[in-house]
N, C-alpha and C positions, 0 to 999 in steps of 0.2 A: 504494500500500500504506500503511495507516495506520501512523504512528509509534508505537512501543511499546517501553519499556525492558524489559530482561530482568531478572527477579528469580530468586532461587535458594532452594532448600530442600534438606534432606537426606532421602534415602530412609531407610527403616527400618534399612538396613545402613550408613548413613553416606555413601552415594554422592551426590555433588552433582548436583542436577537443576535444570533451568531451566524457567521458564514466563513467559508474557507475559499482559498484561491490556489490554483495550480496553473503555471504557464504564463506566457505573454502573447499578445496578439489581439485578434478580434475577440471581444467579450462574448461569452456564451454562458448564460445563466441556466443552471440545471436544478430542477426541483425534485425532491425525493418523495417516496410514498408514505402512507400512514404507518406509524410506529417505527419509521426508519429515521435516518438523518443523512447528512451530507456524505457520509462514508459509503452510501450506496454507490456513488459514482467513483469512489476511490479504490474499491476492491478490484483485485485482479488487474491492476494497471489501467482501468477504464479511463480515468481522468488524464493519466499520463499519455495514453494513446491519443486522446483528443488534443491535448496540449502540444504534443509533438507535431501535429498538423497545423500549428500556428494559431492556437486559440488560448485565450485567457479564460479558464474555466472557473466560474463563480458558483459556489454550492452552498446555499443557505440551509440552516436547520429551521423548520417550521416552529412557531411558538408551540410549547407543549412537548417538544421533541429535542433530543440531542443536547447541545450546549445552550440552546435558547431558554429563556425563562419559561417556567411552568406554573403560572399563577392558578390558584384554585377559585378565585372570584369569577363568577359567571359573567360579570361585566367586562372581563378581559377577552371575551369570546363573542363579540357581536357577529351577526351574519356577515359572511364573506371576509372575515378578518384576515385569513391567510392571503387573500388577494390584496388587501390593503398592505400587508407586510411585503409582498412581492413588489408592488409598485413603489413602496417606500425604499426598498433596497436599490431599485433602478435609479430613483431620485438621489439617494445617498451617494451612490457611486458616480453620478452624473453621466449615465449611459444614454447616448442618443443614437448610436449605430452599433447594434448588438443583435445576437440571436437568443432564442429562448426555448427551453425544452423541459419536459417533466415526464415522470413515470408514475402510473397508478394515480393516487390522490394528487401527486404533483402535476400530472397531465390535466386533471380537471381544473387545477388552479391556473395552468397555462391558458386554458380556454377562457376562464373568468378574466384573467388579465387582458386578453385580447378584446373581449367584448366591452371591457371597461376602459379601453383607450391605449393600452400598451402597443407600441409600434416597432417590434423587432423586425429585422429583415426577413427572417424565416423562423418558423416555430415547429417544434416536435411534440406530438402527443403520443406517449407510449403507454401501452397496456390498458387502453380504454376504448370502448365503443360508444355508439350513440345512446344506448340505454343507460349507461352509467352517467354520461354527461347530462342526460335529461333527468337524472335522479332516481332511475329505476335499477333493478338488478341485484339488490342486496349486496353481496360481496363481503369484503373484509369488515366493513362497519358493523353489519348485523352479527357476524361471528364474534367480533371483539366485545360487543355489548353483551352477548350471551356468556362469554367467558368471564367478564368482569362481574356480571350479575350472579353467576353460579360458582365462582371460585371456591374450591374446597368441597364441592359436592359431586364432582364428575367421577366417572368410572376410572380406576387406575389404568393408565396406558392409552386412554382415549385421546383423540385429537384435541379435545377441549382441555383435558387435564395437562397434556404436554404444553399446550399454549399458555395455560395459567402459570405453570412452573417457569416457562421462559420469561413471561412478563415479570414474575417475582424476582428472578435472578438477573435480569438485564437492566434493572433500574428504571423501567418504564413507569410513568405516573398515571394510573388509571383515571383519576379525577380530571386531570388536565386533558387526557386523550379523549375522554367521553365528551368534554366540552368542545374540543376541536371538532369532533364529529357533528355536534349540534350546530356548528357555525357554517358548515359547508352548504352551499346553495346550488340549485340546478340551473342549467342554461337552456332556455327554450330554443327550438329549432329556428324561429325567426331571427333570433340574435346571432345564431351561428351563420345564418345567411348574409350577415353584414360584415363578416370577417374577411378582409381583403389580403391578409398576410398569407403567403405560401406556407402550407402546413402539411407536415408528414404525419400520418397515422401509422404507427408501428406496433403490432400486437403479435404475441406468440401464437403459433399455429394451433397449439393445444390449449390456449387460454379460452375459457368460456366467453370472455368478452369479445373474442374475435367474431362471434355471431353477428354483431351489429357494427363491426369496424367499417365495413363497406358503406353502411348507412351513414356513418359519421363523415366519411370522405365525401359522399354525395351531398351532404348538408353544407359542406364547406365550399365556398366558391372557388377556392384554389387549393383544394385538398388532394393529396396523393397517398398511396398505400404502400406499405412494406410489410410482408409476412416474414417473420423470423422464427427460428426453432424455439420450442419450449412452451411451458405453461406460464401462468401469471407470475409464479415465484421464480422461475428460472430464465425467462426470456431476457430480462435485463442483463444477465450475465453472459449471454451468448455473444461471441465475437461478431456474429452477423448483425446484431442489434447496433453495436457501436459503428460497424462498417456502414450500415444503412443511414445512420445519423450523419456520418462524415460525408458520404456520397451526396446526400441531400443538401447539406450545408455548402458543399463545394460546387453546387450546380450553377454557379454564376449569379450575377446580380439579378434580383427579381425583376421580371418583365413589367 
Protein backbone atom coordinates (compact mmCIF):
# COMPACT_ATOMS: atom_id res chain seq x y z
CA UNK A 1 0.00 0.00 0.00
CA UNK A 2 1.47 3.40 -0.90
CA UNK A 3 2.41 5.64 1.98
CA UNK A 4 0.36 8.79 2.23
CA UNK A 5 -0.01 11.28 5.05
CA UNK A 6 -3.48 12.25 6.18
CA UNK A 7 -4.59 15.85 5.68
CA UNK A 8 -7.69 17.49 7.09
CA UNK A 9 -10.23 20.14 6.11
CA UNK A 10 -13.50 21.37 7.52
CA UNK A 11 -16.85 20.50 6.07
CA UNK A 12 -19.30 23.32 5.49
CA UNK A 13 -20.66 22.75 9.00
CA UNK A 14 -17.20 22.67 10.60
CA UNK A 15 -16.89 18.87 10.96
CA UNK A 16 -13.27 17.77 10.58
CA UNK A 17 -12.76 15.57 7.53
CA UNK A 18 -9.74 13.60 6.34
CA UNK A 19 -8.22 12.94 2.95
CA UNK A 20 -5.06 11.46 1.45
CA UNK A 21 -3.16 12.20 -1.74
CA UNK A 22 -0.86 10.16 -3.98
CA UNK A 23 0.99 11.44 -7.05
CA UNK A 24 1.19 14.67 -9.03
CA UNK A 25 -0.61 15.79 -12.16
CA UNK A 26 -4.25 16.10 -13.11
CA UNK A 27 -6.44 15.89 -9.98
CA UNK A 28 -8.67 12.83 -9.66
CA UNK A 29 -10.97 12.71 -6.63
CA UNK A 30 -11.98 9.14 -5.71
CA UNK A 31 -14.74 8.34 -3.21
CA UNK A 32 -14.94 5.05 -1.30
CA UNK A 33 -17.88 2.87 -0.33
CA UNK A 34 -19.91 2.46 2.84
CA UNK A 35 -17.94 1.27 5.91
CA UNK A 36 -14.71 1.78 3.95
CA UNK A 37 -12.24 4.63 3.74
CA UNK A 38 -9.60 6.07 1.42
CA UNK A 39 -7.52 2.91 1.65
CA UNK A 40 -9.98 1.22 -0.74
CA UNK A 41 -8.03 2.99 -3.47
CA UNK A 42 -4.61 2.37 -1.93
CA UNK A 43 -4.76 -1.42 -1.66
CA UNK A 44 -2.81 -3.54 -4.13
CA UNK A 45 -1.17 -0.47 -5.63
CA UNK A 46 -4.40 0.88 -7.14
CA UNK A 47 -3.73 4.55 -6.36
CA UNK A 48 -0.07 4.13 -7.30
CA UNK A 49 -1.04 2.67 -10.67
CA UNK A 50 -3.29 5.64 -11.37
CA UNK A 51 -0.71 8.14 -10.11
CA UNK A 52 1.95 6.64 -12.36
CA UNK A 53 -0.22 7.62 -15.33
CA UNK A 54 0.05 11.29 -14.40
CA UNK A 55 -2.68 11.85 -11.81
CA UNK A 56 -2.86 13.48 -8.41
CA UNK A 57 -5.17 11.00 -6.69
CA UNK A 58 -7.20 12.62 -3.90
CA UNK A 59 -9.02 10.20 -1.59
CA UNK A 60 -11.26 11.53 1.20
CA UNK A 61 -12.76 9.59 4.09
CA UNK A 62 -16.51 10.20 4.36
CA UNK A 63 -17.71 11.63 7.65
CA UNK A 64 -18.44 8.73 10.00
CA UNK A 65 -15.63 6.74 8.33
CA UNK A 66 -11.88 6.30 8.56
CA UNK A 67 -9.96 9.25 9.98
CA UNK A 68 -12.83 11.70 9.52
CA UNK A 69 -14.93 12.77 12.49
CA UNK A 70 -17.70 10.43 13.61
CA UNK A 71 -20.18 12.65 15.47
CA UNK A 72 -23.17 10.98 17.08
CA UNK A 73 -25.41 14.05 16.93
CA UNK A 74 -28.09 13.49 14.30
CA UNK A 75 -27.77 17.16 13.36
CA UNK A 76 -24.36 16.37 11.85
CA UNK A 77 -26.01 14.17 9.20
CA UNK A 78 -28.52 16.27 7.27
CA UNK A 79 -29.79 14.91 3.98
CA UNK A 80 -27.08 14.78 1.29
CA UNK A 81 -24.32 15.74 3.73
CA UNK A 82 -21.75 13.49 2.02
CA UNK A 83 -22.34 15.47 -1.17
CA UNK A 84 -21.85 18.70 0.78
CA UNK A 85 -18.56 17.28 2.03
CA UNK A 86 -17.41 16.29 -1.46
CA UNK A 87 -18.18 19.74 -2.83
CA UNK A 88 -16.42 21.31 0.17
CA UNK A 89 -13.28 19.28 -0.59
CA UNK A 90 -13.27 20.48 -4.20
CA UNK A 91 -13.62 24.04 -2.94
CA UNK A 92 -10.96 23.58 -0.24
CA UNK A 93 -8.42 22.34 -2.79
CA UNK A 94 -9.40 24.97 -5.35
CA UNK A 95 -10.03 22.36 -8.04
CA UNK A 96 -11.49 23.65 -11.30
CA UNK A 97 -10.01 21.17 -13.81
CA UNK A 98 -10.26 17.67 -12.38
CA UNK A 99 -11.92 14.28 -12.71
CA UNK A 100 -14.19 12.52 -10.21
CA UNK A 101 -14.94 8.90 -9.42
CA UNK A 102 -16.40 6.64 -6.79
CA UNK A 103 -17.32 3.06 -5.96
CA UNK A 104 -20.54 1.79 -4.37
CA UNK A 105 -21.81 4.51 -2.00
CA UNK A 106 -19.03 6.70 -3.37
CA UNK A 107 -20.52 6.30 -6.84
CA UNK A 108 -23.91 7.49 -5.62
CA UNK A 109 -22.22 10.55 -4.13
CA UNK A 110 -20.48 11.18 -7.47
CA UNK A 111 -23.92 11.29 -9.09
CA UNK A 112 -25.21 13.61 -6.38
CA UNK A 113 -22.23 15.94 -6.84
CA UNK A 114 -22.89 16.05 -10.59
CA UNK A 115 -26.56 16.94 -10.24
CA UNK A 116 -25.68 19.58 -7.66
CA UNK A 117 -23.27 21.41 -9.89
CA UNK A 118 -19.87 19.71 -9.78
CA UNK A 119 -18.13 20.11 -13.14
CA UNK A 120 -15.34 17.52 -13.47
CA UNK A 121 -14.00 16.80 -16.94
CA UNK A 122 -15.03 13.15 -16.62
CA UNK A 123 -16.75 11.04 -13.98
CA UNK A 124 -16.66 7.36 -12.99
CA UNK A 125 -19.60 5.59 -11.32
CA UNK A 126 -18.43 2.19 -10.07
CA UNK A 127 -20.52 -0.64 -8.67
CA UNK A 128 -23.96 0.96 -9.02
CA UNK A 129 -26.90 0.63 -11.37
CA UNK A 130 -29.97 2.75 -11.93
CA UNK A 131 -31.96 1.01 -9.19
CA UNK A 132 -29.41 1.97 -6.56
CA UNK A 133 -29.15 5.57 -7.78
CA UNK A 134 -32.96 5.81 -7.65
CA UNK A 135 -32.86 4.59 -4.05
CA UNK A 136 -34.05 1.01 -4.64
CA UNK A 137 -32.35 -2.32 -4.40
CA UNK A 138 -31.52 -2.75 -0.71
CA UNK A 139 -27.88 -3.76 -0.69
CA UNK A 140 -25.28 -3.05 1.95
CA UNK A 141 -27.41 -0.54 3.82
CA UNK A 142 -30.20 -2.98 4.64
CA UNK A 143 -27.69 -5.67 5.63
CA UNK A 144 -25.77 -3.32 7.93
CA UNK A 145 -28.95 -2.13 9.61
CA UNK A 146 -29.86 -5.76 10.28
CA UNK A 147 -26.41 -6.54 11.67
CA UNK A 148 -26.32 -3.52 13.98
CA UNK A 149 -29.88 -4.14 15.20
CA UNK A 150 -29.32 -7.81 15.98
CA UNK A 151 -25.65 -7.94 17.00
CA UNK A 152 -25.12 -10.73 19.53
CA UNK A 153 -28.17 -12.72 18.47
CA UNK A 154 -27.03 -14.29 15.19
CA UNK A 155 -26.24 -17.95 14.59
CA UNK A 156 -22.52 -18.68 15.07
CA UNK A 157 -20.76 -18.72 11.71
CA UNK A 158 -23.57 -16.94 9.88
CA UNK A 159 -22.87 -14.12 7.47
CA UNK A 160 -24.44 -11.68 9.92
CA UNK A 161 -22.41 -12.97 12.87
CA UNK A 162 -19.16 -12.69 10.91
CA UNK A 163 -20.03 -9.16 9.84
CA UNK A 164 -20.91 -8.14 13.40
CA UNK A 165 -17.55 -9.45 14.61
CA UNK A 166 -15.75 -7.57 11.84
CA UNK A 167 -17.48 -4.31 12.78
CA UNK A 168 -16.56 -4.85 16.44
CA UNK A 169 -12.89 -5.48 15.71
CA UNK A 170 -12.35 -2.95 12.92
CA UNK A 171 -13.27 0.12 14.90
CA UNK A 172 -16.39 0.99 12.88
CA UNK A 173 -18.85 3.24 14.69
CA UNK A 174 -22.40 1.90 14.24
CA UNK A 175 -24.09 5.04 15.54
CA UNK A 176 -22.29 7.23 13.02
CA UNK A 177 -22.69 4.74 10.17
CA UNK A 178 -26.44 4.39 10.62
CA UNK A 179 -26.80 8.16 10.52
CA UNK A 180 -24.71 8.27 7.37
CA UNK A 181 -27.17 5.81 5.80
CA UNK A 182 -30.08 8.03 6.81
CA UNK A 183 -28.46 11.01 5.08
CA UNK A 184 -28.19 9.42 1.62
CA UNK A 185 -30.76 10.60 -0.92
CA UNK A 186 -31.97 9.27 -4.25
CA UNK A 187 -31.46 10.93 -7.63
CA UNK A 188 -34.50 10.99 -9.94
CA UNK A 189 -34.15 9.99 -13.60
CA UNK A 190 -34.99 13.51 -14.78
CA UNK A 191 -32.00 14.87 -12.85
CA UNK A 192 -29.73 12.22 -14.37
CA UNK A 193 -30.86 13.43 -17.77
CA UNK A 194 -29.38 16.85 -17.09
CA UNK A 195 -25.84 15.58 -16.41
CA UNK A 196 -23.62 16.62 -19.31
CA UNK A 197 -20.33 15.24 -17.93
CA UNK A 198 -19.00 12.16 -19.79
CA UNK A 199 -19.58 9.35 -17.29
CA UNK A 200 -18.29 5.78 -17.14
CA UNK A 201 -20.48 3.18 -15.42
CA UNK A 202 -18.22 0.26 -14.40
CA UNK A 203 -19.82 -2.69 -12.59
CA UNK A 204 -18.65 -6.23 -11.86
CA UNK A 205 -20.17 -8.83 -14.16
CA UNK A 206 -21.30 -10.89 -11.13
CA UNK A 207 -22.58 -7.90 -9.15
CA UNK A 208 -26.37 -7.95 -8.74
CA UNK A 209 -26.24 -4.21 -9.44
CA UNK A 210 -25.17 -4.99 -12.99
CA UNK A 211 -28.81 -5.78 -13.79
CA UNK A 212 -29.60 -2.07 -14.05
CA UNK A 213 -26.19 -0.73 -15.06
CA UNK A 214 -27.23 -0.43 -18.71
CA UNK A 215 -30.33 1.47 -17.58
CA UNK A 216 -28.10 3.94 -15.75
CA UNK A 217 -25.98 4.41 -18.87
CA UNK A 218 -29.14 5.03 -20.89
CA UNK A 219 -30.33 7.64 -18.38
CA UNK A 220 -27.07 9.58 -18.64
CA UNK A 221 -26.80 11.76 -21.77
CA UNK A 222 -23.08 11.00 -22.04
CA UNK A 223 -22.88 7.64 -20.28
CA UNK A 224 -20.75 4.68 -21.32
CA UNK A 225 -20.40 1.17 -19.90
CA UNK A 226 -17.54 -1.05 -18.79
CA UNK A 227 -18.04 -4.62 -17.54
CA UNK A 228 -15.25 -5.86 -15.28
CA UNK A 229 -14.73 -9.22 -13.55
CA UNK A 230 -16.02 -9.86 -10.07
CA UNK A 231 -18.95 -9.23 -7.77
CA UNK A 232 -19.63 -6.11 -5.72
CA UNK A 233 -16.97 -6.97 -3.17
CA UNK A 234 -14.22 -8.00 -5.57
CA UNK A 235 -14.68 -5.89 -8.72
CA UNK A 236 -12.94 -2.83 -7.30
CA UNK A 237 -9.82 -4.96 -6.80
CA UNK A 238 -9.78 -6.27 -10.38
CA UNK A 239 -6.92 -4.87 -12.51
CA UNK A 240 -9.49 -4.52 -15.28
CA UNK A 241 -11.43 -2.02 -13.14
CA UNK A 242 -8.46 0.32 -12.77
CA UNK A 243 -7.58 -0.21 -16.45
CA UNK A 244 -11.13 0.77 -17.46
CA UNK A 245 -10.90 3.95 -15.39
CA UNK A 246 -7.55 4.90 -16.90
CA UNK A 247 -8.68 4.15 -20.44
CA UNK A 248 -11.78 6.28 -19.96
CA UNK A 249 -9.94 9.19 -18.38
CA UNK A 250 -7.34 9.12 -21.15
CA UNK A 251 -9.99 9.35 -23.85
CA UNK A 252 -9.06 12.88 -24.75
CA UNK A 253 -10.74 16.18 -23.94
CA UNK A 254 -14.52 15.83 -23.61
CA UNK A 255 -16.25 16.77 -26.86
